[in-house]
A tleap script that builds the chain and sets N, CA, C and O, in Angstrom:
source leaprc.protein.ff14SB
mol = sequence {
  NMET LYS PHE GLU GLU LEU ASP THR TRP GLN
  GLU ALA ARG THR LEU VAL ASN GLY ILE TYR
  ALA LEU THR ARG GLU PRO ILE LEU ALA ARG
  ASP TYR GLY LEU ARG ASP GLN ILE GLN ARG
  ALA ALA VAL SER VAL MET THR ASN ILE ALA
  GLU GLY PHE GLU ARG SER GLY GLY PRO GLU
  LYS LEU HIE PHE TYR ASN ILE ALA ARG ALA
  SER CYS GLY GLU VAL ARG SER LEU LEU TYR
  VAL VAL GLU ASP ASN TYR PRO ALA SER ALA
  GLU LYS SER VAL GLN LEU ARG ASN SER ALA
  ILE LYS THR GLY LYS LEU LEU SER GLY LEU
  ILE ALA SER SER ARG ARG ARG LEU ASN CSER
}
set mol.1.N position { -11.655 -15.682 -10.960 }
set mol.1.CA position { -11.028 -14.286 -10.853 }
set mol.1.C position { -9.373 -14.357 -10.436 }
set mol.1.O position { -8.822 -15.325 -9.913 }
set mol.2.N position { -8.913 -13.422 -10.709 }
set mol.2.CA position { -7.418 -13.516 -10.618 }
set mol.2.C position { -7.149 -12.301 -9.817 }
set mol.2.O position { -7.817 -11.280 -9.981 }
set mol.3.N position { -6.062 -12.393 -8.842 }
set mol.3.CA position { -5.737 -11.193 -7.969 }
set mol.3.C position { -5.629 -9.757 -8.821 }
set mol.3.O position { -6.047 -8.665 -8.435 }
set mol.4.N position { -5.071 -10.002 -9.867 }
set mol.4.CA position { -4.915 -8.541 -10.725 }
set mol.4.C position { -6.152 -7.937 -11.175 }
set mol.4.O position { -6.189 -6.806 -11.658 }
set mol.5.N position { -7.244 -8.740 -11.009 }
set mol.5.CA position { -8.411 -8.125 -11.292 }
set mol.5.C position { -8.925 -7.249 -10.234 }
set mol.5.O position { -9.602 -6.257 -10.504 }
set mol.6.N position { -8.663 -7.544 -9.199 }
set mol.6.CA position { -9.076 -7.001 -7.860 }
set mol.6.C position { -9.024 -5.332 -7.656 }
set mol.6.O position { -7.856 -4.965 -7.784 }
set mol.7.N position { -9.678 -4.522 -7.456 }
set mol.7.CA position { -9.553 -3.101 -7.503 }
set mol.7.C position { -8.524 -2.626 -6.473 }
set mol.7.O position { -7.764 -1.691 -6.725 }
set mol.8.N position { -8.513 -3.211 -5.440 }
set mol.8.CA position { -7.546 -3.294 -4.415 }
set mol.8.C position { -6.375 -3.328 -5.019 }
set mol.8.O position { -5.715 -2.292 -4.927 }
set mol.9.N position { -5.810 -4.414 -5.747 }
set mol.9.CA position { -4.420 -4.566 -5.834 }
set mol.9.C position { -4.214 -3.786 -7.130 }
set mol.9.O position { -3.063 -3.690 -7.556 }
set mol.10.N position { -5.358 -3.142 -7.888 }
set mol.10.CA position { -5.111 -2.178 -8.951 }
set mol.10.C position { -4.681 -0.773 -8.352 }
set mol.10.O position { -3.680 -0.225 -8.813 }
set mol.11.N position { -5.320 -0.253 -7.466 }
set mol.11.CA position { -4.775 0.708 -6.561 }
set mol.11.C position { -3.721 0.697 -5.833 }
set mol.11.O position { -3.211 1.799 -5.631 }
set mol.12.N position { -3.080 -0.486 -5.232 }
set mol.12.CA position { -2.118 -0.623 -4.690 }
set mol.12.C position { -0.676 -0.649 -5.780 }
set mol.12.O position { 0.382 -0.137 -5.415 }
set mol.13.N position { -0.798 -1.172 -6.838 }
set mol.13.CA position { 0.048 -1.145 -7.764 }
set mol.13.C position { 0.186 0.344 -8.453 }
set mol.13.O position { 1.216 0.752 -8.988 }
set mol.14.N position { -1.005 1.054 -8.344 }
set mol.14.CA position { -0.855 2.730 -8.595 }
set mol.14.C position { 0.151 3.160 -7.574 }
set mol.14.O position { 1.225 3.713 -7.812 }
set mol.15.N position { -0.319 2.849 -6.456 }
set mol.15.CA position { 0.343 3.539 -5.266 }
set mol.15.C position { 1.858 3.119 -5.525 }
set mol.15.O position { 2.626 4.038 -5.811 }
set mol.16.N position { 2.333 1.905 -5.459 }
set mol.16.CA position { 3.546 1.646 -5.633 }
set mol.16.C position { 4.219 2.281 -6.685 }
set mol.16.O position { 5.383 2.658 -6.547 }
set mol.17.N position { 3.442 2.469 -7.966 }
set mol.17.CA position { 4.379 3.347 -9.164 }
set mol.17.C position { 4.745 4.512 -8.732 }
set mol.17.O position { 5.862 4.994 -8.917 }
set mol.18.N position { 3.642 5.147 -8.007 }
set mol.18.CA position { 3.704 6.657 -7.423 }
set mol.18.C position { 4.871 6.739 -6.841 }
set mol.18.O position { 5.800 7.438 -7.247 }
set mol.19.N position { 4.889 5.805 -5.551 }
set mol.19.CA position { 6.238 5.877 -4.850 }
set mol.19.C position { 7.485 5.799 -5.200 }
set mol.19.O position { 8.416 6.349 -4.613 }
set mol.20.N position { 7.574 4.964 -6.383 }
set mol.20.CA position { 8.915 4.598 -7.135 }
set mol.20.C position { 9.285 5.874 -7.812 }
set mol.20.O position { 10.487 6.121 -7.911 }
set mol.21.N position { 8.348 6.783 -8.329 }
set mol.21.CA position { 8.445 7.824 -9.302 }
set mol.21.C position { 9.034 8.756 -8.314 }
set mol.21.O position { 10.115 9.270 -8.601 }
set mol.22.N position { 8.466 9.040 -7.191 }
set mol.22.CA position { 8.864 9.996 -6.117 }
set mol.22.C position { 9.941 9.725 -5.625 }
set mol.22.O position { 10.630 10.680 -5.266 }
set mol.23.N position { 10.402 8.515 -5.457 }
set mol.23.CA position { 11.798 8.222 -4.852 }
set mol.23.C position { 12.817 8.354 -5.995 }
set mol.23.O position { 13.984 8.427 -5.609 }
set mol.24.N position { 12.637 8.396 -7.189 }
set mol.24.CA position { 13.598 8.433 -8.404 }
set mol.24.C position { 14.012 10.021 -8.359 }
set mol.24.O position { 15.035 10.435 -8.903 }
set mol.25.N position { 13.051 10.899 -7.612 }
set mol.25.CA position { 13.451 12.374 -7.566 }
set mol.25.C position { 14.765 12.580 -6.840 }
set mol.25.O position { 14.923 12.072 -5.730 }
set mol.26.N position { 15.687 13.280 -7.398 }
set mol.26.CA position { 17.181 13.371 -7.192 }
set mol.26.C position { 17.177 13.456 -5.543 }
set mol.26.O position { 17.798 12.582 -4.939 }
set mol.27.N position { 16.544 14.411 -4.854 }
set mol.27.CA position { 16.740 14.687 -3.545 }
set mol.27.C position { 16.605 13.439 -2.839 }
set mol.27.O position { 17.472 13.036 -2.064 }
set mol.28.N position { 15.572 12.837 -3.080 }
set mol.28.CA position { 14.937 11.610 -2.410 }
set mol.28.C position { 15.700 10.301 -2.568 }
set mol.28.O position { 15.958 9.458 -1.709 }
set mol.29.N position { 15.983 10.323 -3.787 }
set mol.29.CA position { 16.960 9.096 -4.306 }
set mol.29.C position { 18.254 8.944 -3.467 }
set mol.29.O position { 18.980 7.951 -3.468 }
set mol.30.N position { 18.446 10.176 -2.690 }
set mol.30.CA position { 19.918 10.116 -1.871 }
set mol.30.C position { 19.505 9.886 -0.574 }
set mol.30.O position { 20.409 9.512 0.173 }
set mol.31.N position { 18.155 10.023 0.028 }
set mol.31.CA position { 17.887 9.634 1.228 }
set mol.31.C position { 17.574 8.128 1.326 }
set mol.31.O position { 16.409 7.739 1.411 }
set mol.32.N position { 18.786 7.155 1.312 }
set mol.32.CA position { 18.618 5.909 1.007 }
set mol.32.C position { 17.513 5.056 1.891 }
set mol.32.O position { 16.659 4.265 1.491 }
set mol.33.N position { 17.854 5.527 3.350 }
set mol.33.CA position { 17.079 4.940 4.358 }
set mol.33.C position { 15.500 4.873 3.998 }
set mol.33.O position { 14.842 3.850 3.805 }
set mol.34.N position { 14.923 6.627 3.943 }
set mol.34.CA position { 13.583 6.731 3.713 }
set mol.34.C position { 13.253 6.009 2.434 }
set mol.34.O position { 12.394 5.132 2.522 }
set mol.35.N position { 13.818 6.245 1.218 }
set mol.35.CA position { 13.451 5.590 -0.146 }
set mol.35.C position { 13.377 4.289 0.034 }
set mol.35.O position { 12.394 3.778 -0.503 }
set mol.36.N position { 14.273 3.380 0.764 }
set mol.36.CA position { 14.067 2.107 0.932 }
set mol.36.C position { 13.134 1.791 1.551 }
set mol.36.O position { 12.437 0.866 1.133 }
set mol.37.N position { 12.792 2.502 2.832 }
set mol.37.CA position { 11.583 1.861 3.732 }
set mol.37.C position { 10.248 1.938 2.882 }
set mol.37.O position { 9.528 0.947 2.760 }
set mol.38.N position { 9.959 3.118 2.320 }
set mol.38.CA position { 8.775 3.470 1.939 }
set mol.38.C position { 8.436 2.363 0.579 }
set mol.38.O position { 7.385 1.766 0.346 }
set mol.39.N position { 9.906 2.346 -0.297 }
set mol.39.CA position { 9.455 1.505 -1.305 }
set mol.39.C position { 9.033 -0.092 -0.700 }
set mol.39.O position { 8.138 -0.754 -1.226 }
set mol.40.N position { 9.649 -0.464 0.213 }
set mol.40.CA position { 9.474 -1.704 0.695 }
set mol.40.C position { 7.899 -1.883 1.251 }
set mol.40.O position { 7.183 -2.838 0.950 }
set mol.41.N position { 7.538 -0.866 2.048 }
set mol.41.CA position { 6.180 -0.759 2.613 }
set mol.41.C position { 5.103 -0.868 1.484 }
set mol.41.O position { 4.180 -1.682 1.516 }
set mol.42.N position { 5.324 0.065 0.454 }
set mol.42.CA position { 4.452 -0.028 -0.684 }
set mol.42.C position { 4.215 -1.200 -1.469 }
set mol.42.O position { 3.104 -1.590 -1.827 }
set mol.43.N position { 5.551 -1.860 -1.771 }
set mol.43.CA position { 5.701 -3.182 -2.184 }
set mol.43.C position { 4.716 -4.220 -1.528 }
set mol.43.O position { 3.989 -5.019 -2.118 }
set mol.44.N position { 4.839 -4.055 -0.364 }
set mol.44.CA position { 4.180 -4.860 0.859 }
set mol.44.C position { 2.780 -5.034 0.792 }
set mol.44.O position { 2.221 -6.105 1.026 }
set mol.45.N position { 2.117 -3.810 0.422 }
set mol.45.CA position { 0.881 -3.881 0.133 }
set mol.45.C position { 0.576 -4.588 -0.656 }
set mol.45.O position { 0.028 -5.654 -0.375 }
set mol.46.N position { 0.856 -4.183 -1.979 }
set mol.46.CA position { 0.512 -4.844 -2.988 }
set mol.46.C position { 0.717 -6.611 -3.089 }
set mol.46.O position { -0.115 -7.442 -3.451 }
set mol.47.N position { 1.600 -6.740 -2.802 }
set mol.47.CA position { 2.410 -8.572 -2.675 }
set mol.47.C position { 1.289 -9.086 -1.784 }
set mol.47.O position { 0.587 -10.025 -2.160 }
set mol.48.N position { 1.099 -8.465 -0.564 }
set mol.48.CA position { 0.150 -9.189 0.239 }
set mol.48.C position { -0.916 -9.233 0.018 }
set mol.48.O position { -1.530 -10.164 0.539 }
set mol.49.N position { -1.608 -8.354 -0.775 }
set mol.49.CA position { -2.853 -8.396 -1.498 }
set mol.49.C position { -3.048 -9.809 -2.167 }
set mol.49.O position { -3.950 -10.625 -1.980 }
set mol.50.N position { -1.834 -9.877 -3.085 }
set mol.50.CA position { -1.770 -10.809 -3.925 }
set mol.50.C position { -1.690 -12.328 -3.159 }
set mol.50.O position { -2.285 -13.332 -3.550 }
set mol.51.N position { -0.987 -12.258 -2.216 }
set mol.51.CA position { -0.530 -13.735 -1.725 }
set mol.51.C position { -1.724 -13.955 -0.767 }
set mol.51.O position { -1.993 -15.145 -0.608 }
set mol.52.N position { -2.472 -13.109 -0.118 }
set mol.52.CA position { -3.726 -13.280 0.571 }
set mol.52.C position { -4.664 -13.478 -0.318 }
set mol.52.O position { -5.619 -14.030 0.228 }
set mol.53.N position { -4.891 -13.232 -1.744 }
set mol.53.CA position { -5.830 -13.734 -2.473 }
set mol.53.C position { -5.438 -15.083 -2.901 }
set mol.53.O position { -6.317 -15.935 -3.036 }
set mol.54.N position { -4.296 -15.343 -3.113 }
set mol.54.CA position { -4.071 -16.775 -3.666 }
set mol.54.C position { -4.176 -17.972 -2.638 }
set mol.54.O position { -4.192 -19.149 -2.997 }
set mol.55.N position { -4.253 -17.503 -1.167 }
set mol.55.CA position { -4.185 -18.545 -0.058 }
set mol.55.C position { -5.727 -19.133 0.012 }
set mol.55.O position { -6.596 -18.280 -0.170 }
set mol.56.N position { -6.192 -20.534 0.262 }
set mol.56.CA position { -7.260 -21.056 0.189 }
set mol.56.C position { -8.054 -21.000 1.436 }
set mol.56.O position { -9.269 -21.159 1.557 }
set mol.57.N position { -6.989 -20.697 2.526 }
set mol.57.CA position { -8.054 -20.638 3.877 }
set mol.57.C position { -8.348 -19.447 4.197 }
set mol.57.O position { -7.519 -18.556 4.008 }
set mol.58.N position { -9.631 -19.166 4.767 }
set mol.58.CA position { -10.291 -17.796 5.288 }
set mol.58.C position { -9.090 -17.121 6.368 }
set mol.58.O position { -8.563 -16.034 6.129 }
set mol.59.N position { -8.858 -17.699 7.215 }
set mol.59.CA position { -7.998 -16.978 8.159 }
set mol.59.C position { -6.611 -16.571 7.549 }
set mol.59.O position { -5.958 -15.601 7.935 }
set mol.60.N position { -6.285 -17.336 6.661 }
set mol.60.CA position { -4.816 -17.109 6.103 }
set mol.60.C position { -5.032 -15.589 5.230 }
set mol.60.O position { -4.338 -14.578 5.337 }
set mol.61.N position { -6.077 -15.783 4.459 }
set mol.61.CA position { -6.458 -14.634 3.598 }
set mol.61.C position { -6.260 -13.356 4.376 }
set mol.61.O position { -5.446 -12.490 4.055 }
set mol.62.N position { -7.203 -13.289 5.605 }
set mol.62.CA position { -7.121 -12.358 6.443 }
set mol.62.C position { -5.961 -11.766 7.022 }
set mol.62.O position { -5.737 -10.584 7.283 }
set mol.63.N position { -5.308 -12.717 7.170 }
set mol.63.CA position { -3.939 -12.368 7.787 }
set mol.63.C position { -3.034 -11.634 6.682 }
set mol.63.O position { -2.461 -10.605 7.039 }
set mol.64.N position { -2.902 -11.990 5.654 }
set mol.64.CA position { -2.252 -11.158 4.438 }
set mol.64.C position { -2.798 -9.967 4.346 }
set mol.64.O position { -2.129 -8.945 4.504 }
set mol.65.N position { -4.297 -9.956 4.034 }
set mol.65.CA position { -4.845 -8.656 3.846 }
set mol.65.C position { -4.610 -7.562 4.976 }
set mol.65.O position { -4.340 -6.404 4.658 }
set mol.66.N position { -4.728 -7.995 6.420 }
set mol.66.CA position { -4.538 -7.026 7.822 }
set mol.66.C position { -3.045 -6.638 7.431 }
set mol.66.O position { -2.789 -5.451 7.633 }
set mol.67.N position { -1.877 -7.505 6.842 }
set mol.67.CA position { -0.787 -7.276 6.896 }
set mol.67.C position { -0.529 -5.922 5.786 }
set mol.67.O position { 0.131 -4.917 6.048 }
set mol.68.N position { -1.197 -6.197 4.585 }
set mol.68.CA position { -1.307 -5.318 3.530 }
set mol.68.C position { -1.846 -3.997 4.017 }
set mol.68.O position { -1.249 -2.985 3.650 }
set mol.69.N position { -2.977 -3.874 4.856 }
set mol.69.CA position { -3.484 -2.824 5.739 }
set mol.69.C position { -2.542 -2.006 6.606 }
set mol.69.O position { -2.548 -0.776 6.653 }
set mol.70.N position { -1.843 -2.697 7.194 }
set mol.70.CA position { -0.695 -1.950 7.962 }
set mol.70.C position { 0.322 -1.396 7.355 }
set mol.70.O position { 0.916 -0.375 7.699 }
set mol.71.N position { 0.530 -2.091 6.420 }
set mol.71.CA position { 1.903 -1.611 5.349 }
set mol.71.C position { 1.387 -0.318 4.488 }
set mol.71.O position { 2.126 0.498 3.937 }
set mol.72.N position { 0.083 -0.310 4.490 }
set mol.72.CA position { -0.724 0.845 3.845 }
set mol.72.C position { -0.606 2.112 4.879 }
set mol.72.O position { -0.395 3.275 4.537 }
set mol.73.N position { -0.777 1.666 6.127 }
set mol.73.CA position { -0.600 2.876 7.106 }
set mol.73.C position { 1.006 3.275 7.371 }
set mol.73.O position { 1.307 4.422 7.701 }
set mol.74.N position { 1.935 2.297 7.208 }
set mol.74.CA position { 3.066 2.494 7.040 }
set mol.74.C position { 3.898 3.674 6.168 }
set mol.74.O position { 4.815 4.460 6.406 }
set mol.75.N position { 2.936 3.294 4.882 }
set mol.75.CA position { 3.412 4.314 3.793 }
set mol.75.C position { 2.797 5.717 4.084 }
set mol.75.O position { 3.449 6.759 4.028 }
set mol.76.N position { 1.493 5.637 4.396 }
set mol.76.CA position { 1.094 7.069 4.892 }
set mol.76.C position { 2.107 7.646 5.855 }
set mol.76.O position { 2.553 8.776 5.659 }
set mol.77.N position { 2.440 7.005 6.760 }
set mol.77.CA position { 3.171 7.765 7.894 }
set mol.77.C position { 4.506 8.220 7.204 }
set mol.77.O position { 5.089 9.218 7.627 }
set mol.78.N position { 5.010 7.476 6.112 }
set mol.78.CA position { 6.293 7.868 5.949 }
set mol.78.C position { 6.365 8.994 4.893 }
set mol.78.O position { 7.371 9.611 4.544 }
set mol.79.N position { 4.844 9.167 4.368 }
set mol.79.CA position { 4.664 10.327 3.197 }
set mol.79.C position { 4.507 11.413 4.066 }
set mol.79.O position { 4.444 12.515 3.520 }
set mol.80.N position { 4.421 11.367 5.427 }
set mol.80.CA position { 4.404 12.507 6.285 }
set mol.80.C position { 5.892 12.990 6.480 }
set mol.80.O position { 6.205 14.180 6.506 }
set mol.81.N position { 6.735 11.991 6.609 }
set mol.81.CA position { 8.213 12.398 6.596 }
set mol.81.C position { 8.453 13.120 5.517 }
set mol.81.O position { 8.873 14.273 5.619 }
set mol.82.N position { 8.199 12.494 4.250 }
set mol.82.CA position { 8.583 13.213 2.904 }
set mol.82.C position { 8.100 14.725 2.865 }
set mol.82.O position { 8.834 15.629 2.468 }
set mol.83.N position { 6.813 14.918 3.307 }
set mol.83.CA position { 6.230 16.142 3.104 }
set mol.83.C position { 6.787 17.219 4.093 }
set mol.83.O position { 6.934 18.404 3.795 }
set mol.84.N position { 7.122 16.577 5.493 }
set mol.84.CA position { 7.610 17.541 6.361 }
set mol.84.C position { 9.220 17.817 6.217 }
set mol.84.O position { 9.678 18.800 6.800 }
set mol.85.N position { 10.147 16.913 5.401 }
set mol.85.CA position { 11.320 17.337 5.265 }
set mol.85.C position { 11.880 17.590 3.660 }
set mol.85.O position { 12.975 18.035 3.315 }
set mol.86.N position { 10.956 17.231 2.977 }
set mol.86.CA position { 11.309 17.707 1.604 }
set mol.86.C position { 10.142 18.522 0.807 }
set mol.86.O position { 9.426 17.912 0.013 }
set mol.87.N position { 9.955 20.030 1.060 }
set mol.87.CA position { 8.948 20.499 0.708 }
set mol.87.C position { 8.700 20.581 -0.753 }
set mol.87.O position { 7.578 20.841 -1.189 }
set mol.88.N position { 9.766 20.355 -1.545 }
set mol.88.CA position { 9.582 20.483 -2.897 }
set mol.88.C position { 8.625 19.048 -3.584 }
set mol.88.O position { 8.155 19.000 -4.721 }
set mol.89.N position { 8.538 18.056 -2.602 }
set mol.89.CA position { 7.893 16.840 -3.097 }
set mol.89.C position { 6.637 17.029 -2.100 }
set mol.89.O position { 5.806 16.138 -2.278 }
set mol.90.N position { 6.326 17.842 -1.223 }
set mol.90.CA position { 4.911 17.822 -0.493 }
set mol.90.C position { 3.685 17.665 -1.446 }
set mol.90.O position { 2.879 16.778 -1.166 }
set mol.91.N position { 3.512 18.287 -2.326 }
set mol.91.CA position { 2.369 17.980 -2.822 }
set mol.91.C position { 2.054 16.647 -3.692 }
set mol.91.O position { 0.962 16.137 -3.941 }
set mol.92.N position { 3.320 16.258 -4.064 }
set mol.92.CA position { 3.182 14.742 -4.621 }
set mol.92.C position { 2.923 13.836 -3.422 }
set mol.92.O position { 2.183 12.863 -3.566 }
set mol.93.N position { 3.443 14.078 -2.350 }
set mol.93.CA position { 3.322 13.394 -1.131 }
set mol.93.C position { 1.864 13.125 -0.702 }
set mol.93.O position { 1.367 12.007 -0.572 }
set mol.94.N position { 1.221 14.364 -0.491 }
set mol.94.CA position { -0.168 14.508 -0.317 }
set mol.94.C position { -0.935 13.693 -1.377 }
set mol.94.O position { -1.883 13.024 -0.965 }
set mol.95.N position { -0.664 13.670 -2.584 }
set mol.95.CA position { -1.456 12.850 -3.542 }
set mol.95.C position { -1.401 11.620 -3.510 }
set mol.95.O position { -2.378 10.909 -3.746 }
set mol.96.N position { 0.035 11.077 -3.139 }
set mol.96.CA position { 0.079 9.549 -2.869 }
set mol.96.C position { -0.455 9.218 -1.561 }
set mol.96.O position { -1.044 8.144 -1.432 }
set mol.97.N position { -0.332 9.959 -0.630 }
set mol.97.CA position { -1.302 9.842 0.652 }
set mol.97.C position { -2.640 9.515 0.535 }
set mol.97.O position { -3.105 8.612 1.230 }
set mol.98.N position { -3.436 10.235 -0.387 }
set mol.98.CA position { -4.585 10.363 -0.933 }
set mol.98.C position { -4.735 8.675 -1.514 }
set mol.98.O position { -5.595 7.859 -1.181 }
set mol.99.N position { -3.892 8.540 -2.229 }
set mol.99.CA position { -3.978 6.838 -2.896 }
set mol.99.C position { -3.741 5.875 -1.834 }
set mol.99.O position { -4.420 4.849 -1.860 }
set mol.100.N position { -2.906 6.032 -0.921 }
set mol.100.CA position { -2.759 5.155 0.344 }
set mol.100.C position { -4.116 5.062 0.978 }
set mol.100.O position { -4.667 4.006 1.290 }
set mol.101.N position { -4.587 6.235 1.134 }
set mol.101.CA position { -5.904 6.179 1.799 }
set mol.101.C position { -7.099 5.610 1.089 }
set mol.101.O position { -7.916 4.949 1.730 }
set mol.102.N position { -7.236 5.807 -0.069 }
set mol.102.CA position { -8.209 4.924 -0.861 }
set mol.102.C position { -7.743 3.462 -1.038 }
set mol.102.O position { -8.674 2.665 -1.155 }
set mol.103.N position { -6.591 2.980 -1.079 }
set mol.103.CA position { -6.277 1.593 -1.053 }
set mol.103.C position { -6.595 0.745 0.230 }
set mol.103.O position { -7.009 -0.413 0.187 }
set mol.104.N position { -6.308 1.592 1.593 }
set mol.104.CA position { -6.806 1.145 2.839 }
set mol.104.C position { -8.069 0.914 2.714 }
set mol.104.O position { -8.405 -0.262 2.853 }
set mol.105.N position { -9.096 1.889 2.432 }
set mol.105.CA position { -10.496 1.684 2.546 }
set mol.105.C position { -10.551 0.547 1.582 }
set mol.105.O position { -11.115 -0.458 2.014 }
set mol.106.N position { -10.051 0.492 0.285 }
set mol.106.CA position { -10.564 -0.922 -0.402 }
set mol.106.C position { -10.111 -2.177 0.238 }
set mol.106.O position { -10.815 -3.184 0.161 }
set mol.107.N position { -8.971 -2.181 0.870 }
set mol.107.CA position { -8.547 -3.080 1.735 }
set mol.107.C position { -9.532 -3.322 2.937 }
set mol.107.O position { -9.711 -4.515 3.179 }
set mol.108.N position { -10.216 -2.420 3.752 }
set mol.108.CA position { -10.812 -2.540 4.637 }
set mol.108.C position { -12.271 -3.447 3.993 }
set mol.108.O position { -12.812 -4.344 4.639 }
set mol.109.N position { -12.655 -3.070 2.850 }
set mol.109.CA position { -13.844 -3.745 2.167 }
set mol.109.C position { -13.552 -5.143 1.965 }
set mol.109.O position { -14.341 -6.030 2.291 }
set mol.110.N position { -12.401 -5.356 1.419 }
set mol.110.CA position { -12.008 -6.798 1.121 }
set mol.110.C position { -11.903 -7.394 2.476 }
set mol.110.O position { -12.414 -8.514 2.506 }
set mol.111.N position { -11.417 -7.016 3.569 }
set mol.111.CA position { -11.360 -7.676 4.924 }
set mol.111.C position { -12.613 -7.823 5.326 }
set mol.111.O position { -12.877 -8.950 5.743 }
set mol.112.N position { -13.602 -6.923 5.337 }
set mol.112.CA position { -15.038 -7.399 5.510 }
set mol.112.C position { -15.835 -8.162 5.104 }
set mol.112.O position { -16.730 -8.666 5.781 }
set mol.113.N position { -15.569 -8.403 3.643 }
set mol.113.CA position { -15.979 -8.959 2.859 }
set mol.113.C position { -15.410 -10.663 3.049 }
set mol.113.O position { -16.157 -11.616 2.828 }
set mol.114.N position { -14.321 -10.773 3.384 }
set mol.114.CA position { -13.633 -12.006 3.609 }
set mol.114.C position { -14.062 -12.448 4.934 }
set mol.114.O position { -14.053 -13.672 5.065 }
set mol.115.N position { -14.449 -11.744 5.988 }
set mol.115.CA position { -14.970 -12.203 7.220 }
set mol.115.C position { -16.186 -12.478 7.013 }
set mol.115.O position { -16.628 -13.190 7.915 }
set mol.116.N position { -17.055 -12.188 6.092 }
set mol.116.CA position { -18.222 -12.485 5.941 }
set mol.116.C position { -18.591 -13.821 5.438 }
set mol.116.O position { -19.526 -14.519 5.830 }
set mol.117.N position { -17.622 -14.114 4.404 }
set mol.117.CA position { -17.570 -15.337 3.902 }
set mol.117.C position { -16.989 -16.385 4.921 }
set mol.117.O position { -17.447 -17.527 4.935 }
set mol.118.N position { -16.173 -16.072 5.614 }
set mol.118.CA position { -15.650 -17.086 6.580 }
set mol.118.C position { -16.771 -17.209 7.658 }
set mol.118.O position { -16.827 -18.329 8.164 }
set mol.119.N position { -17.573 -16.402 8.066 }
set mol.119.CA position { -18.482 -16.671 9.095 }
set mol.119.C position { -19.746 -17.063 8.554 }
set mol.119.O position { -20.607 -17.181 9.426 }
set mol.120.N position { -20.173 -17.332 7.242 }
set mol.120.CA position { -21.349 -17.846 6.862 }
set mol.120.C position { -21.194 -19.427 6.451 }
set mol.120.O position { -22.177 -20.066 6.075 }
savepdb mol mol.pdb
quit
């Protein structure tokens, strides 16, 4: 199996693409700090899933999956900033937050599964 086949990574990729589409909107594209931070956090979710998957040691896998989950929380929090400060983007922000929640749930399952393998 490859990390690209993981539902978790695929959902994270969808999230990243949605975040990039959102931050290309003219009003958000000019908010450099928010734009850059939310893009970095979203990319962190996707890349840490991949990096964790490629690690051979169980504790290392868990470490990267937990970083990915934390970055997922960061994305959700930043989407509230978008919703609160850019009303025209509020609906898209809510949709992306739902994608981030789904990604986080999938990550929780991946972490639980990895822990079971580690403990068996």
